[in-house]
C-alpha positions in Angstrom: -8.4 -6.4 -5.1 -8.9 -4.7 -8.4 -11.1 -6.0 -11.1 -9.1 -5.0 -14.1 -9.6 -4.6 -17.9 -13.3 -4.2 -17.8 -14.9 -4.7 -21.3 -18.0 -2.6 -21.8 -21.2 -4.1 -23.3 -21.5 -3.2 -27.0 -24.8 -1.6 -28.1 -26.4 -0.2 -31.2 -29.3 2.3 -31.6 -31.4 3.0 -34.7 -34.0 5.8 -35.1 -36.0 7.3 -37.9 -35.0 10.6 -39.5 -36.7 12.5 -42.4 -34.3 10.5 -44.6 -35.3 7.1 -43.1 -33.7 4.8 -40.6 -30.3 5.8 -39.3 -27.9 4.6 -36.7 -26.8 6.7 -33.7 -23.6 6.6 -31.8 -23.8 5.0 -28.3 -21.5 6.2 -25.6 -20.8 5.2 -22.0 -22.2 7.8 -19.6 -21.6 5.9 -16.3 -21.0 2.6 -14.5 -22.9 0.7 -11.9 -22.2 -2.1 -9.5 -25.9 -2.3 -8.5 -25.1 -1.5 -4.9 -26.3 1.2 -2.6 -24.6 3.5 -0.1 -21.5 2.3 1.7 -21.5 -1.0 -0.2 -20.7 0.7 -3.5 -17.3 0.2 -5.0 -15.4 2.6 -7.2 -14.8 2.7 -11.0 -11.5 4.0 -12.3 -8.4 3.4 -14.4 -5.6 1.0 -13.9 -2.6 0.8 -16.2 -1.3 -2.5 -14.8 -3.9 -4.2 -12.7 -2.2 -3.1 -9.5 -2.4 0.7 -9.3 -5.8 2.3 -9.3 -6.8 5.9 -10.2 -10.3 7.5 -10.0 -11.4 9.1 -13.3 -14.2 11.5 -14.2 -14.6 10.3 -17.8 -16.7 7.0 -17.8 -15.3 6.0 -21.2 -11.8 5.8 -19.6 -12.9 3.3 -17.0 -11.1 -0.1 -17.3 -11.0 -1.1 -13.6 -13.2 -1.5 -10.6 -12.2 -1.4 -6.9 -14.7 -3.2 -4.6 -15.3 -1.9 -1.1 -12.7 -3.3 1.2 -13.7 -6.7 2.6 -16.4 -7.3 -0.1 -17.3 -10.9 -0.5 -20.1 -12.2 -2.7 -21.6 -12.0 -6.1 -20.3 -9.0 -8.0 -22.1 -7.4 -10.9 -20.8 -4.5 -12.9 -22.2 -2.9 -16.0 -21.9 0.3 -18.1 -24.7 2.9 -18.4 -25.2 3.6 -22.1 -26.9 6.5 -23.9 -27.3 7.6 -27.5 -26.2 10.7 -29.3 -29.5 11.7 -31.0 -28.0 12.5 -34.4 -27.9 10.1 -37.3 -24.4 8.9 -38.1 -24.9 8.9 -41.9 -27.6 11.6 -42.4 -26.5 14.1 -39.8 -30.2 14.6 -39.0 -31.7 14.8 -35.4 -33.2 11.6 -34.1 -35.2 10.6 -31.1 -33.3 11.0 -27.8 -33.6 7.7 -26.1 -33.4 7.3 -22.3 -30.1 5.9 -21.0 -30.0 2.1 -20.4 -27.9 -0.2 -18.2 -25.9 -2.8 -20.2 -25.9 -6.5 -19.5 -24.0 -7.0 -16.2 -20.7 -8.9 -16.1 -20.8 -11.2 -13.1 -18.1 -12.8 -11.0 -17.7 -14.4 -7.6 -15.4 -12.7 -5.1 -14.7 -15.4 -2.5 -12.8 -15.8 0.7 -11.6 -18.7 2.8 -11.5 -17.9 6.5 -10.5 -19.6 9.8 -11.4 -18.5 13.3 -8.7 -17.8 15.9 -9.8 -20.2 18.5 -6.6 -19.6 20.5 -7.0 -15.9 21.0 -6.7 -15.2 24.8 -5.7 -18.8 25.4 -2.8 -20.0 27.6 -1.5 -23.6 27.2 -2.5 -26.1 29.8 -2.7 -29.9 30.0 -5.8 -31.4 28.4 -7.3 -28.0 27.4 -9.2 -28.0 24.2 -9.7 -25.6 21.4 -12.0 -25.5 18.4 -11.5 -23.8 15.1 -13.9 -23.4 12.2 -12.9 -22.8 8.5 -15.5 -21.6 6.1 -15.9 -20.5 2.5 -17.9 -17.4 1.5 -20.2 -17.2 -0.4 -21.5 -20.7 -0.4 -22.9 -20.4 -4.0 -21.2 -18.7 -7.0 -22.6 -16.4 -9.6 -23.5 -19.4 -11.8 -25.6 -21.0 -9.0 -22.9 -23.7 -8.4 -21.8 -24.7 -4.9 -18.5 -23.4 -3.6 -18.0 -26.5 -1.5 -14.6 -28.2 -1.3 -12.8 -30.9 0.7 -11.1 -29.0 3.5 -7.9 -30.3 5.0 -6.3 -29.1 8.3 -2.7 -29.3 9.2 -1.5 -28.8 12.8 2.0 -27.7 13.7 3.3 -27.5 17.2 6.3 -27.7 19.5 7.4 -31.1 20.9 8.7 -30.3 24.4 9.4 -33.3 26.6 6.7 -34.3 29.0 3.8 -31.9 30.0 5.3 -30.1 33.0 9.0 -30.2 34.2 9.4 -33.2 31.9 6.8 -35.3 33.7 5.5 -37.7 31.1 2.6 -40.2 31.6 2.8 -42.9 28.9 -0.4 -44.9 28.5 0.0 -45.9 24.9 -3.1 -44.0 24.0 -3.6 -41.3 21.4 -3.3 -38.5 24.0 0.2 -39.5 25.3 2.2 -36.4 26.1 5.0 -37.9 23.9 5.4 -36.2 20.6 3.5 -33.1 19.4 2.3 -30.8 22.2 -0.9 -30.1 20.2 -2.9 -32.9 18.6 -6.2 -33.3 16.8 -8.7 -34.7 19.3 -9.8 -38.3 18.6 -13.4 -37.2 19.0 -14.1 -34.5 16.5 -17.3 -32.4 17.0 -18.0 -32.2 13.2 -19.2 -35.5 11.8 -17.9 -34.6 8.4 -14.3 -34.4 9.8 -12.1 -37.4 10.3 -8.7 -37.5 12.1 -6.0 -38.9 9.8 -3.3 -38.7 12.5 -2.4 -36.4 15.4 -1.5 -33.5 13.1 -3.7 -34.0 10.1 -7.5 -34.0 9.7 -10.0 -33.4 6.8 -13.6 -33.6 5.7 -15.1 -36.7 4.1 -17.2 -34.7 1.7 -17.0 -31.3 0.0 -18.4 -28.6 2.3 -18.4 -24.8 2.8 -17.5 -25.0 6.5 -15.8 -27.5 8.9 -14.9 -27.4 12.6 -12.0 -29.2 14.2 -11.0 -29.7 17.9 -7.4 -29.6 19.1 -6.1 -30.7 22.5 -3.1 -29.4 24.3 -0.8 -31.9 26.1 1.9 -29.6 27.5 1.8 -26.5 29.7 4.7 -25.2 27.6 3.3 -25.7 24.2 4.5 -23.0 21.8 5.0 -22.1 18.1 1.9 -23.9 17.1 -0.3 -23.1 14.1 -3.4 -24.5 12.3 -3.7 -24.2 8.5 -6.8 -25.0 6.5 -6.5 -25.7 2.8 -9.3 -26.0 0.2 -9.6 -26.1 -3.6 -12.1 -23.4 -4.6 -13.0 -22.6 -8.2 -10.0 -24.7 -9.3 -7.5 -22.7 -7.1 -5.8 -23.8 -4.0 -6.8 -21.5 -1.1 -5.2 -21.1 2.3 -7.5 -19.8 5.0 -7.2 -16.4 6.4 -7.6 -15.6 10.1 -10.5 -13.5 11.4 -11.4 -12.2 14.8 -14.5 -10.2 15.8 -15.4 -9.7 12.1 -12.0 -8.2 11.3 -9.3 -9.8 9.3 -6.0 -10.7 11.1 -3.3 -11.8 8.8 -0.2 -13.5 10.2 2.6 -13.8 7.8 5.2 -16.6 8.0 7.6 -16.8 5.0 5.7 -15.8 1.9 2.0 -14.9 2.2 1.3 -17.9 4.4 -1.9 -17.5 6.5 -2.7 -19.6 9.6 -4.2 -19.5 13.0 -1.5 -19.2 15.7 -1.6 -21.5 18.8 -1.0 -19.8 21.1 -0.9 -16.1 20.2 2.8 -15.1 20.5 3.4 -11.9 18.6 6.7 -11.2 20.3 8.0 -14.7 19.5 9.3 -15.5 23.0 7.7 -19.0 23.0 5.2 -17.9 25.7 1.5 -17.1 25.2 0.9 -13.3 25.0 -1.8 -13.9 27.6 0.3 -15.8 30.2 0.3 -13.9 33.5 -2.6 -11.6 32.4 -5.5 -11.9 34.8 -8.8 -10.1 35.4 -9.2 -9.3 39.1 -12.7 -8.9 40.6 -13.1 -7.5 44.1 -16.4 -7.6 46.0 -18.0 -4.3 46.8 
């Protein structure tokens, strides 16, 4: 992500000369994002908001490139200094120390969803939990980032649960229909189950957890999508595992949690038939 078309803070400087009060030129001598070490981003030039080029001249800077994965409150500002010569008199003036301009603030937010199905193999009545959350929880204006979060569940609909065996008890967990369903008893009291494949929060929140039940040993091609409206924009959750971002694309920039993981698209969990064997010593 590039923060593009940065507008520097304007500033004026006046100092006394033997001829009286005169104005000095103020120039940009650097930029800061108020961060230290590895957290620091990079200032540079972008002609189009997509391509980014580092530059040595701070007055050419019009773009900022945050550190990859940065999420939070971003502050950027120019560092300003005077040229100690009066504009109109041409006389030497006091050389003031450089100053940092008023920072421009913005919120860099992300919407995530955990991959509760990583390492999972479908089995009857097995349960999975997924959590979607918004970061940060408060924006740069001190306002909550909370939103109604809606979950959509997609899954195969193979007959029965094993070799077409199909118990029918007229309950919500019949093996007829979708092979994956939202559990009728959700662990998060803010979440309600609309139907077997749709759930959502009662109130705006920055995190929500849902529970899914599997009703077929052969469940495949499933996915869970979380959608929220953040800062007036519709957001689809990204997938994360062990602090890293895993993006699974389906169609055009569509992010979801796969159930089960099936990267070779053979309708079988990637972890089926994979076992850890332990032998006594």
